[in-house]
MIFI-228613 format. One line per 8 residues: number of its first residue (from 0); their letters; for each residue y, x, z of C-alpha. Coordinates in steps of 0.001 Angstrom, whole numbers, plus 500000, padded with zeros to 6 digits. Example, Ala and Ser with C-alpha at 12.3 -4.5 7.8 and 13.67 -1.06 7.14 Angstrom:
BEGIN
0 = as = 495500,512300,507800 ~ 498940,513670,507140
END
This chain:
BEGIN
0 = mrsgfsii = 499813,499971,499823 ~ 503615,501912,499013 ~ 506767,499510,500794 ~ 510152,500913,501315 ~ 509315,503272,504308 ~ 507341,505279,501266 ~ 510549,505807,499226 ~ 512010,507170,503043
8 = llllfgit = 509258,509592,503186 ~ 509592,510649,499783 ~ 512366,511854,500223 ~ 512665,513030,503564 ~ 509681,514802,503484 ~ 508754,515728,499653 ~ 505923,513377,499618 ~ 503996,513787,496082
16 = lqakelpt = 502921,511219,494227 ~ 499750,512234,494571 ~ 500233,511894,498878 ~ 497763,509616,500746 ~ 499553,506306,501347 ~ 500390,506086,505472 ~ 499924,503292,507723 ~ 502940,501809,509694
24 = vsqfikpg = 502904,502676,512977 ~ 502852,498626,514138 ~ 499186,499495,512267 ~ 498001,502597,513300 ~ 498371,501492,517455 ~ 496115,499007,518438 ~ 496527,496059,520859 ~ 495029,497956,523522
32 = akaykgmf = 496843,501271,523474 ~ 499668,502150,526303 ~ 503415,501815,524850 ~ 505761,504190,527074 ~ 509067,503195,525242 ~ 512310,505334,525407 ~ 513924,507951,523892 ~ 510691,508733,521583
40 = niylqdeq = 507891,506674,522321 ~ 504995,507503,523278 ~ 501315,505938,522899 ~ 497971,506886,524801 ~ 494989,505326,522655 ~ 491416,506516,522664 ~ 492586,509471,524799 ~ 495060,510248,522446
48 = yfmqlpla = 498903,511294,522798 ~ 501461,510113,520100 ~ 504692,510712,520232 ~ 507127,508208,517439 ~ 510147,509997,516513 ~ 512931,508008,515058 ~ 514264,509615,512108 ~ 518177,509040,513122
56 = llnrdilt = 516880,512189,516026 ~ 515453,514962,513925 ~ 517162,517599,513564 ~ 518463,516800,517741 ~ 518651,518902,520343 ~ 515978,518859,523064 ~ 516154,520703,525895 ~ 512470,521478,527439
64 = titinkgs = 512342,522393,531207 ~ 509146,523089,533271 ~ 508566,522554,536579 ~ 506141,523333,539288 ~ 505349,519639,540584 ~ 502289,521080,543293 ~ 501793,524549,543621 ~ 498072,526346,543393
72 = aqavrdvq = 496519,526161,546826 ~ 495510,530579,546863 ~ 494201,532349,549674 ~ 496477,535788,548960 ~ 500123,535456,547979 ~ 502565,538316,546783 ~ 504827,537903,549179 ~ 507478,539398,547252
80 = qrfgfagd = 506920,535989,544257 ~ 509751,534040,543353 ~ 507637,531352,541787 ~ 504731,529025,542857 ~ 505609,526285,544577 ~ 506388,523072,544288 ~ 510038,522314,543045 ~ 509821,525544,541185
88 = avydgvir = 511945,525134,538212 ~ 510606,527945,535824 ~ 511321,527425,532089 ~ 513644,525824,529473 ~ 513915,526173,526092 ~ 515706,523948,522586 ~ 513733,522434,520606 ~ 514165,520506,516888
96 = fsqganqk = 512075,518284,515094 ~ 512763,518501,511425 ~ 511441,516953,508320 ~ 508527,519209,505931 ~ 506572,519059,503478 ~ 503072,517735,502917 ~ 503499,514448,505165 ~ 504178,516978,508412
104 = vlltqpvf = 506745,517310,510656 ~ 508029,520623,511246 ~ 509457,521599,515771 ~ 511216,524422,515326 ~ 513434,526716,518463 ~ 517243,527429,517378 ~ 519229,529902,517305 ~ 523032,529206,517800
112 = ynaadsss = 525747,530606,517590 ~ 529642,529842,516438 ~ 530796,528733,513071 ~ 533813,527203,511265 ~ 533921,524236,510141 ~ 531188,522422,508035 ~ 533727,523328,505019 ~ 533213,527082,505272
120 = syykllqs = 530886,529737,503649 ~ 529869,531376,506927 ~ 528203,527657,508159 ~ 526974,527077,504864 ~ 525440,530446,504816 ~ 523395,529950,508363 ~ 522530,526731,507943 ~ 520962,527613,504663
128 = atlpvyma = 518726,529860,506540 ~ 514886,528803,507665 ~ 514384,528860,511136 ~ 510861,530200,512055 ~ 508046,527139,512807 ~ 506400,526733,516404 ~ 504295,524434,515386 ~ 503684,521829,512926
136 = fdiqaads = 502161,518079,513408 ~ 500823,515670,510340 ~ 502029,512345,510185 ~ 499878,509829,511399 ~ 502261,506181,510268 ~ 505431,505519,509506 ~ 508277,502947,509680 ~ 511238,502675,507777
144 = gsvlidit = 513174,504241,510885 ~ 510356,506481,512306 ~ 507550,508378,511843 ~ 504205,508501,514645 ~ 502997,512284,515260 ~ 499857,513411,517757 ~ 500442,515833,520217 ~ 497236,515565,521915
152 = taftgdnp = 496599,519121,521152 ~ 500162,520171,522256 ~ 499702,518158,525364 ~ 496812,519146,526517 ~ 497171,522893,525737 ~ 498613,526052,527171 ~ 502088,525257,525460 ~ 505037,526526,526705
160 = mfslkgvk = 507130,523368,526112 ~ 504115,521740,528441 ~ 502369,524020,530240 ~ 503154,527305,532515 ~ 502628,529826,529543 ~ 506609,530906,529730 ~ 505878,532564,533021 ~ 502378,533643,532923
168 = eelklgsy = 503263,537027,533871 ~ 505323,536124,536667 ~ 502602,533853,537996 ~ 499801,536363,537620 ~ 497827,533767,535508 ~ 494782,534860,533722 ~ 493439,532336,530437 ~ 494449,529205,530136
176 = mrersypl = 490960,526806,531361 ~ 491314,524005,528834 ~ 488259,522198,530541 ~ 489835,522098,533329 ~ 493071,520606,532485 ~ 494282,517426,532288 ~ 497311,515120,531613 ~ 498486,513041,534150
184 = svtcyqdn = 500867,510527,533367 ~ 504160,509726,530307 ~ 507274,508353,531696 ~ 509821,507148,528880 ~ 513401,506870,529846 ~ 516704,506325,526791 ~ 517306,510330,526587 ~ 514376,512386,528229
192 = iifrsvkt = 510789,511817,528853 ~ 508906,513676,531577 ~ 504891,514517,530503 ~ 502805,515724,533923 ~ 499660,517306,533305 ~ 497172,519461,535820 ~ 496971,522869,534461 ~ 494094,524760,535176
200 = ygpggsap = 493879,528983,534508 ~ 491593,532014,535277 ~ 492045,534613,537514 ~ 495333,536986,536278 ~ 496897,540087,538348 ~ 495936,540762,542143 ~ 498421,540377,544503 ~ 499419,542532,546826
208 = qdeenrpa = 497299,542810,550106 ~ 499050,540962,552939 ~ 497150,541556,555899 ~ 499277,539382,558408 ~ 498723,536025,556479 ~ 495018,537368,554763 ~ 492665,534314,556149 ~ 490059,535124,558507
216 = ndekkpts = 486347,535986,557736 ~ 487095,536348,553628 ~ 486613,540143,553792 ~ 484602,538848,550732 ~ 487270,536116,549054 ~ 488464,537845,546196 ~ 491944,538994,545731 ~ 492404,536418,542632
224 = aptvwevg = 491087,533638,541962 ~ 491471,530354,539018 ~ 494459,528291,540116 ~ 495320,524854,539815 ~ 498474,523218,539191 ~ 500560,519833,538575 ~ 503148,519830,536350 ~ 506356,518669,534662
232 = acwyllpd = 507583,518854,531361 ~ 511105,517478,531379 ~ 512328,516894,527507 ~ 516065,516151,527515 ~ 517802,514957,524223 ~ 521301,517181,524294 ~ 524339,515409,523871 ~ 525552,515474,519192
240 = vpmqqrla = 529050,517103,520537 ~ 528616,519897,523023 ~ 530881,520291,525822 ~ 533435,522424,525163 ~ 533199,525929,525658 ~ 535225,527201,528040 ~ 535313,531320,527070 ~ 534364,533921,529977
248 = dkrvgyfm = 536923,535847,531697 ~ 535773,539536,532454 ~ 538218,539240,535782 ~ 536798,535931,537026 ~ 532734,535995,538185 ~ 531042,533674,536101 ~ 528047,533506,534870 ~ 527495,533389,531159
256 = rqmkdysr = 526559,532605,528315 ~ 525981,535285,524311 ~ 525919,533890,520992 ~ 527353,535132,517262 ~ 530908,534228,516523 ~ 531513,534241,512641 ~ 534866,532037,512893 ~ 536970,534794,514747
264 = dpnqvknt = 537087,537383,512479 ~ 536244,537585,508604 ~ 535490,540978,508580 ~ 533210,541521,511350 ~ 530804,539686,513425 ~ 531658,538715,516930 ~ 529876,538311,520436 ~ 531559,535055,521843
272 = vvatrwrl = 531133,535108,525708 ~ 530315,531522,527657 ~ 530790,530425,531222 ~ 528493,527946,532653 ~ 530079,524984,534114 ~ 529208,521460,534637 ~ 530679,518627,532767 ~ 533710,517475,535538
280 = epkpedva = 535618,515201,533533 ~ 537594,511591,535167 ~ 536710,508543,534368 ~ 538332,507325,531409 ~ 540011,505159,533627 ~ 541321,507691,535614 ~ 542729,510146,533474 ~ 546204,509211,533115
288 = ryergelv = 546378,509073,537098 ~ 544125,513036,537069 ~ 547393,513716,535187 ~ 549713,512244,537376 ~ 548547,514815,540000 ~ 546076,511678,541956 ~ 543040,513017,543664 ~ 539627,510633,541482
296 = epakpivf = 536565,510544,541609 ~ 535037,512530,538125 ~ 533069,510420,535765 ~ 529843,512612,536478 ~ 529769,513711,540146 ~ 527578,517541,540704 ~ 524906,516134,543573 ~ 521832,517969,545449
304 = yidrntpe = 519386,516486,546776 ~ 517473,517974,549986 ~ 513798,517794,550132 ~ 512367,515844,552287 ~ 510248,519113,553015 ~ 513338,520417,554786 ~ 512956,520900,559024 ~ 514743,518020,559528
312 = alrpyfia = 516841,519563,562573 ~ 518270,521553,559558 ~ 519034,518795,557120 ~ 522955,517553,558230 ~ 523400,522315,557478 ~ 521875,521965,554345 ~ 524207,518941,553691 ~ 527215,520556,554587
320 = gvnawqka = 526518,523316,552764 ~ 526713,521786,549304 ~ 529683,519732,550855 ~ 531351,522919,552047 ~ 532725,522783,548303 ~ 534459,519694,548214 ~ 537365,520926,548387 ~ 537725,523317,546159
328 = feqigfkn = 537829,520687,543667 ~ 540165,518579,545484 ~ 543067,521461,544633 ~ 542091,520824,540884 ~ 542299,517217,541183 ~ 538414,515726,542071 ~ 537980,514207,545152 ~ 533805,513672,546054
336 = ailgkmep = 533059,516220,543057 ~ 530291,517782,544861 ~ 527783,516063,547148 ~ 524800,516601,549109 ~ 522310,513515,549837 ~ 519071,513781,551642 ~ 515999,512958,548424 ~ 515732,509328,547720
344 = sqqedsay = 512646,507068,548219 ~ 511212,505381,545337 ~ 512654,502310,546193 ~ 516120,503555,546529 ~ 516244,505115,543461 ~ 512193,504880,541034 ~ 513675,507872,538633 ~ 514257,510001,541406
352 = aidnvhys = 511736,513275,540383 ~ 512156,516735,541058 ~ 510914,517410,537386 ~ 513774,514832,536117 ~ 516499,516761,534793 ~ 518992,514204,535895 ~ 518550,515896,539260 ~ 519310,518424,540983
360 = iisykpsa = 517556,519923,543896 ~ 517642,522299,547424 ~ 513463,522255,547638 ~ 512159,524120,551297 ~ 509315,526678,550435 ~ 506862,527610,552986 ~ 506636,531374,551759 ~ 507384,534428,553803
368 = npnaygps = 509488,535967,551260 ~ 513257,536058,553236 ~ 515051,534973,550122 ~ 516847,532078,548259 ~ 518145,531443,544763 ~ 519826,529631,543452 ~ 519032,528744,538940 ~ 520500,526558,536756
376 = ivdprsge = 519344,524666,533586 ~ 522295,525022,531126 ~ 523139,523597,527665 ~ 523123,527289,525634 ~ 525381,525302,522790 ~ 527811,525338,525161 ~ 527526,526386,528397 ~ 527071,523034,530460
384 = ilsshvav = 525085,523484,533812 ~ 522824,520011,533490 ~ 520771,520625,536288 ~ 519600,523316,539187 ~ 516986,523957,541467 ~ 517669,526210,544598 ~ 514928,527458,546408 ~ 515555,528357,550059
392 = fhnvfdlv = 512073,530143,551463 ~ 510875,529550,555161 ~ 510978,533122,556017 ~ 514871,533315,555108 ~ 515942,531876,558280 ~ 513878,534862,559828 ~ 515944,536805,557726 ~ 519260,536216,559009
400 = qrwyfvmc = 518391,535268,562280 ~ 518185,539464,562935 ~ 521111,539670,561101 ~ 523253,537412,563244 ~ 521544,538856,566470 ~ 522501,543076,565286 ~ 525585,542021,563930 ~ 526820,539424,566640
408 = gvldprth = 524382,539411,569626 ~ 527363,541613,571824 ~ 529699,538805,571164 ~ 527149,535361,570932 ~ 524841,534893,574332 ~ 523340,532171,572470 ~ 521476,534858,569869 ~ 519792,536518,573375
416 = hipftpdv = 517158,533447,573222 ~ 514589,533466,569874 ~ 513898,531916,568040 ~ 517577,530897,567719 ~ 518054,527206,568876 ~ 518863,524106,566133 ~ 522907,524537,567210 ~ 522749,528318,566610
424 = mgplaqtv = 520690,528724,563429 ~ 521470,525604,561957 ~ 525400,527240,560867 ~ 523632,529779,559481 ~ 521186,528200,557024 ~ 524452,526080,556351 ~ 526217,529499,554746 ~ 522658,530146,553183
432 = vchevght = 523229,527143,550970 ~ 526197,527604,550814 ~ 526150,530630,549025 ~ 523230,529691,546875 ~ 525458,526800,546206 ~ 528216,528431,544679 ~ 525613,530465,542185 ~ 524235,526723,540720
440 = lglrhnfa = 527735,526045,540220 ~ 528161,529122,537832 ~ 529698,531906,540172 ~ 528732,534990,540714 ~ 527995,537688,543033 ~ 531993,538894,544175 ~ 531210,541658,546065 ~ 535285,542489,546231
448 = gssaydid = 535751,539446,548326 ~ 535279,540966,552110 ~ 537398,544280,550868 ~ 540432,541265,550660 ~ 541751,541662,554383 ~ 542645,545019,556894 ~ 540447,545340,560111 ~ 543200,543948,562726
456 = sirnqdfl = 543722,540618,560879 ~ 539952,539643,561053 ~ 540058,540654,564443 ~ 542193,537460,565262 ~ 541335,534216,566263 ~ 544759,532280,564395 ~ 544079,534731,561460 ~ 540415,533642,560828
464 = qknsfgas = 540965,530086,561525 ~ 542767,530007,558272 ~ 541201,532605,556024 ~ 538202,533554,557051 ~ 537154,537327,557394 ~ 536837,537550,553639 ~ 538205,536278,550282 ~ 534377,534893,548894
472 = mmdymrfd = 531412,533008,550001 ~ 529757,534942,546813 ~ 530591,537798,549058 ~ 527312,539574,550586 ~ 529400,539513,553469 ~ 527217,537790,556377 ~ 529112,538161,559968 ~ 532386,539028,560927
480 = yvvqpqdh = 530768,542322,562900 ~ 534217,544647,563173 ~ 535253,541732,565912 ~ 534792,543090,569734 ~ 533801,541502,572819 ~ 536940,541440,574200 ~ 538308,539746,570952 ~ 537040,536569,572362
488 = ipaelllp = 536449,534959,568920 ~ 534618,531856,569008 ~ 531149,531916,567247 ~ 531845,529814,564418 ~ 534744,532067,562989 ~ 532337,534476,563076 ~ 530430,533120,559799 ~ 531558,533113,556486
496 = rvgvydny = 533516,530273,554612 ~ 534552,529233,551122 ~ 537434,531350,550597 ~ 540259,531620,548724 ~ 539140,533289,545073 ~ 535981,530847,545718 ~ 539242,528331,545205 ~ 540624,530326,542246
504 = aiawgyky = 537572,530252,540579 ~ 536981,526687,541044 ~ 539856,526220,539518 ~ 539255,528494,536218 ~ 536242,527202,535365 ~ 537000,523097,536568 ~ 540301,522013,536142 ~ 540230,519517,533123
512 = mpqfktsl = 542808,520418,530798 ~ 542347,518024,527606 ~ 545905,519263,526007 ~ 543552,522332,524345 ~ 541733,521079,521790 ~ 540045,524113,521076 ~ 538232,526833,523554 ~ 540529,529294,521850
520 = eeskylrs = 543986,527431,522684 ~ 542350,526808,526223 ~ 541405,530720,526376 ~ 544767,531660,525307 ~ 546696,529960,528189 ~ 544185,530767,531028 ~ 544398,534134,530145 ~ 547761,534417,531065
528 = wvseklkd = 547291,532028,534242 ~ 545168,535144,535546 ~ 547001,537792,534844 ~ 549915,535644,536827 ~ 547394,535176,539852 ~ 545545,538405,539803 ~ 549210,539219,541612 ~ 547099,538298,544630
536 = prlfylqe = 545249,540673,545345 ~ 542723,539312,547086 ~ 542120,537344,544342 ~ 540070,540827,542739 ~ 537102,540928,541179 ~ 534616,543652,539992 ~ 530825,543116,539188 ~ 528416,543523,541897
544 = gdffdprv = 526979,546855,539869 ~ 530112,549072,540180 ~ 529457,552037,541617 ~ 532287,553406,541983 ~ 534696,550936,543677 ~ 534490,551427,547355 ~ 536087,547334,547172 ~ 532563,546589,545757
552 = qaedvgnn = 530298,546623,548595 ~ 527626,544173,550160 ~ 527073,543310,553780 ~ 530684,544903,554638 ~ 533286,543726,556147 ~ 537575,544594,555523 ~ 539258,546425,553655 ~ 538410,550312,555675
560 = amkagelg = 534576,551323,555711 ~ 535437,553850,558539 ~ 537189,552111,560805 ~ 535112,548883,559621 ~ 531534,551394,560412 ~ 533295,552532,564130 ~ 533585,549251,565095 ~ 529985,547887,564152
568 = innlklll = 528962,550698,565822 ~ 530652,550662,568795 ~ 528636,547109,569132 ~ 526039,548136,567606 ~ 525758,550504,571300 ~ 526254,548236,573312 ~ 523143,545898,571657 ~ 521201,548957,572501
576 = kniaawte = 521873,549155,575622 ~ 520622,545409,576048 ~ 518469,545235,573717 ~ 515157,545156,575887 ~ 516620,543320,577902 ~ 518000,540220,575985 ~ 513709,540046,573659 ~ 511967,540890,577097
584 = kddddnyt = 511593,536775,578096 ~ 510567,535316,574406 ~ 508609,539410,573226 ~ 504444,539393,573351 ~ 502318,542153,575102 ~ 503197,544064,571712 ~ 507008,544391,572171 ~ 507151,542936,568143
592 = llrqmyas = 509990,541121,568425 ~ 511829,544429,570546 ~ 510588,546116,567209 ~ 512154,543998,564967 ~ 515463,543910,566298 ~ 515338,547220,566908 ~ 514466,548111,563367 ~ 516983,546063,562068
600 = svsrygdy = 519882,547802,564115 ~ 518445,551174,563236 ~ 518905,549810,559506 ~ 522154,548748,559879 ~ 523758,551817,561017 ~ 522142,552888,557769 ~ 524188,550432,556064 ~ 527685,551414,557676
608 = lthviknl = 526712,555063,556621 ~ 526800,553958,552739 ~ 529654,551892,553085 ~ 531469,555146,554281 ~ 529557,557514,551417 ~ 530902,554883,547967 ~ 534743,556132,549665 ~ 533784,559374,548167
616 = agrwanes = 535029,559998,544607 ~ 535969,556400,544880 ~ 538503,554924,542247 ~ 539568,551602,542412 ~ 539030,549522,539246 ~ 541458,547366,537366 ~ 539542,544980,535256 ~ 542908,544196,533450
624 = lrtdnqph = 544087,543556,529896 ~ 546054,545335,527574 ~ 548698,543551,528183 ~ 549234,543704,531820 ~ 549576,547929,530726 ~ 547557,548925,534115 ~ 545654,552073,533867 ~ 541291,551627,534015
632 = yvavtkaq = 540972,553301,537162 ~ 542938,554805,540055 ~ 541473,557689,542663 ~ 540815,556687,545765 ~ 543355,558935,547639 ~ 542293,561893,548985 ~ 543754,560857,553019 ~ 540906,558355,552598
640 = qqqamqfl = 538071,560411,551318 ~ 539114,562661,554171 ~ 538776,560121,555910 ~ 536009,559068,554599 ~ 534229,562921,554974 ~ 535154,562959,558908 ~ 533767,559548,559557 ~ 530118,561128,557636
648 = ktyffeep = 530608,564233,560434 ~ 531273,562006,563533 ~ 528201,559709,562752 ~ 525908,560942,560219 ~ 526125,565022,560478 ~ 526245,564247,563933 ~ 522525,563542,565916 ~ 523409,560349,566673
656 = twlfpkdi = 520866,560377,569549 ~ 522261,556592,571191 ~ 519908,555407,567863 ~ 516722,556603,569253 ~ 517023,555731,572963 ~ 513902,557102,574388 ~ 512648,553994,576397 ~ 512827,551620,573538
664 = cnktgfgf = 511235,554670,571155 ~ 508178,555079,573623 ~ 507469,551089,573812 ~ 507888,550132,569581 ~ 506399,553588,568854 ~ 509355,553642,566930 ~ 509719,557643,565599 ~ 512591,559019,563764
672 = ndqvaady = 510496,561414,561701 ~ 507994,558321,560564 ~ 510624,555334,560376 ~ 514187,556835,558858 ~ 513673,560473,558196 ~ 513758,559367,554394 ~ 516324,557555,554056 ~ 518950,560066,555779
680 = dtylgkil = 517202,562570,553379 ~ 518451,560072,551224 ~ 522031,559455,552411 ~ 522762,563466,552103 ~ 521692,563369,548573 ~ 523634,561034,547793 ~ 527092,562389,549375 ~ 526061,565924,547662
688 = ykclyiag = 525697,563862,544007 ~ 529300,562814,544476 ~ 530707,566222,543867 ~ 530116,565469,540249 ~ 532370,562846,540210 ~ 534873,564168,542640 ~ 535276,567525,540127 ~ 536437,564580,537283
696 = qehlhdnq = 538928,562761,539783 ~ 540891,566301,539311 ~ 541555,565606,535741 ~ 542686,562431,535924 ~ 546566,562609,534443 ~ 548235,560561,537732 ~ 546074,562316,540268 ~ 548568,564962,541660
704 = dpyttaaf = 547172,565784,545503 ~ 543399,564808,544554 ~ 540246,565451,547568 ~ 539404,568774,545644 ~ 535259,569936,545070 ~ 535810,573196,546613 ~ 537635,570937,549926 ~ 534341,569004,549931
712 = fndlyegv = 532471,571442,549490 ~ 534126,573266,553108 ~ 533765,569812,555251 ~ 530156,569957,554128 ~ 529144,572973,555169 ~ 531166,572150,558453 ~ 529398,568896,558905 ~ 525950,570486,557824
720 = fshvedat = 526508,573338,559555 ~ 528665,572672,562921 ~ 528131,574609,565772 ~ 525430,576836,564418 ~ 526958,580273,565333 ~ 527489,578631,569085 ~ 523847,579935,570087 ~ 522687,576690,571531
728 = pisaykrl = 519392,575529,570568 ~ 519708,573412,566889 ~ 518235,570063,567072 ~ 515054,569212,564847 ~ 517774,566451,564262 ~ 519811,569063,562518 ~ 516980,571382,561712 ~ 516033,568650,558770
736 = lqqsyvsk = 519796,568261,557850 ~ 520393,571880,557056 ~ 516879,572741,555614 ~ 517323,569390,553319 ~ 521070,570841,552088 ~ 519937,573729,551401 ~ 516699,572586,549410 ~ 519549,570343,547389
744 = lingainp = 522085,573182,546648 ~ 518834,575904,545375 ~ 518107,572481,543490 ~ 521912,571570,542119 ~ 522757,575185,541384 ~ 519932,575368,538360 ~ 520794,572462,537285 ~ 522153,571930,534090
752 = ayqadnia = 523752,568161,534976 ~ 525970,570677,537351 ~ 527330,573378,535647 ~ 530431,572277,533931 ~ 533451,572067,536447 ~ 532097,575120,538134 ~ 529779,573086,540523 ~ 526651,575154,540215
760 = vlmkmqld = 529259,578344,541270 ~ 530573,576456,544511 ~ 527416,575595,545270 ~ 526049,579620,544718 ~ 528657,580360,546917 ~ 528216,577579,549938 ~ 524724,579379,549707 ~ 525834,582659,550299
768 = kiaattka = 528232,581472,553097 ~ 525629,579771,554533 ~ 522887,582488,553975 ~ 525603,585190,555875 ~ 525793,583074,558742 ~ 522425,581461,559490 ~ 521592,585334,559309 ~ 524131,586400,561664
776 = aadknpdh = 523346,583146,563966 ~ 519577,583901,563868 ~ 520519,586979,565541 ~ 522434,585591,568552 ~ 520753,582274,569120 ~ 518083,582817,572225 ~ 516117,579606,571460 ~ 513108,580701,569633
784 = lskmhlra = 512891,577986,567277 ~ 515879,577730,566717 ~ 515913,581830,565850 ~ 513575,580586,563620 ~ 515507,578135,561384 ~ 517981,579470,561012 ~ 515773,583232,559378 ~ 513947,580806,557130
792 = iadmialw = 516827,579061,555709 ~ 518270,582836,554882 ~ 515032,583816,553544 ~ 514982,580831,551649 ~ 518056,581513,549875 ~ 517030,585200,549726 ~ 514221,584094,547965 ~ 515786,582002,545105
800 = engnpdnk = 518278,584888,544342 ~ 515835,587336,543825 ~ 513039,585515,542888 ~ 513945,582823,540741 ~ 513568,583458,537316 ~ 516042,580559,535891 ~ 518722,581789,538284 ~ 521598,582847,536040
808 = lnk = 524158,582642,538244 ~ 522953,586136,539312 ~ 522734,588049,535921
END
């Protein structure tokens, strides 16, 4: 039989006159088949799944997402593994159905780019390119407005649009086991479809052993076994007209998407970098009120639903962590722009599901990984954030408990009961959620935010009440550890809050500006706006990977790492005097809690050293535009680098005996050589490595009074070999530093990387000085071990000078 729809198919799909006749959809689908009506109608007939594709939706972009609805029970799990729990959004991509020859529908994965309008040669050229075909489906039936294809093989197989194939490596999955996998359900809506199924995989890569979490009597159990997962695959019809792009600005920290741009330059292809953000717009009837400056509710607010597996005591704090961002949106005219709510019941919202892309969730994971993360699902054409699944792991609260005890234990007596009570842990959990929600809004880490204020200000209650102790919630500034007990600061002011930088970044990303009809027009305005705003130094942003700028650091507070470190160390000293008493009542017979908190204290001391080291050879960056007429970077002042070196002489080169009290070390079995000696050797290596960049700073045209390499080596010598001529016993700590320093100098003197700027010569001069000093000091020192140590150093240098064939400095 031939009819009108055959003519359409002839035109659309190139069916030849000899092609087989196709039944209509109503003829093909039997009366007893199950039908799921929506964006695409799905039919279940004779254990096969058929999809009815409206011809109007061919060549439309469809976002596909994969969510784990139920994780697989595993006897041994890699603690560091991020995915594998219910609520994990693990994969997303975009597909497109299109016409094909020989009665086929093709599934392709599009490539997105920016080009001029459809009349341009670029557009026509790009449109003529053939996309690779991912799958091809035979047309089973056809109507005048739709075709029917069989998706059974795709749905039941290991296909990244329906399964965990896209994350097999991360989940350590083995081969797909089709015989143990099966469909569960299909749910259709007007703009999306959710396919749910059970997917089974054979043993994959074995997870690292975790003895503490190993089940009893499992000695003979394999480290890896088949795993079974409930998976939700959501297909969402992306809007025909994407949201207008907001072009990224390197001076404002947003996550970005990049695509090729054929429109901006007639002679070359450029990259367009787009900021990721939610579509936040007033309702049509409220646009005039919004433009008058009135607060209005957005047409589609950002809503996060809190997983009901979250401990009940923490739920209000999770919601508060979301709502903490509301004021940032109110400054740009939106009220109730972001909301935290408890997960609804099926009676309250029958469409709610963790695998439905229309819903964003905060899920609580039963994981020993002390972490949390906040990823987003993004329309790659525009950067529009469509959904987000924040993950909060159970053990992250153990981590923040240790941080707060170590940094604020002398300031908040409530920390002396462990585990913390909900009134203590709740606000800490709120800060974790608030930070991760910031990521879901598109914000990157801003590790410069903690350097916005001076040390005295962030010890002042009035200042803290108004400003917090940093400019950004997106920093890792944790808690205000420079506060001293005598400052009498309330505990709630020791915690970070959404800051002035965050408000500025939200304004840049979310201010509704309909007056600009193109992204380029809008970008021109915003770039000028940012340049004006950056006259306020609190709004400075630099990517977190910057190696040189001492403002850009994690785990720090204040604009002077040396002053902050001293105050933090004052609190650490007081903490260690009381740590045994404060943990005793909650500890076990093995001193597990004492050891854990003490180890965290020692680690914290290392953070203070690291913060200071970055000031050496540091330089302040300016991510400025050409029109701003500012240097790209400026060297950290000589005085500040000397202050950093003086701090290291006091707190690193001199042994911090107070940090390793014998009674605590005896109880916990914690020892310097076993636990931290390697770290201290690393710190020394980082300090010495700075000589390369200090030498480079001497050549900066605007550095009139530099901290020279020669001065740096003199300071190093004074720090490492202080008191060596005093004829007193040299501690094991000091002997370790001296041996390590000499070894690094010898290796450096023959390293080609140190040949420039006379660095190797200065190292040789330093070795000569050390050899002479240690040889003379050995003759005077009555302590036998110290005498042998000093002679060994002198002999090591002599051996290198006389016996190393690579020592070109002595030829």
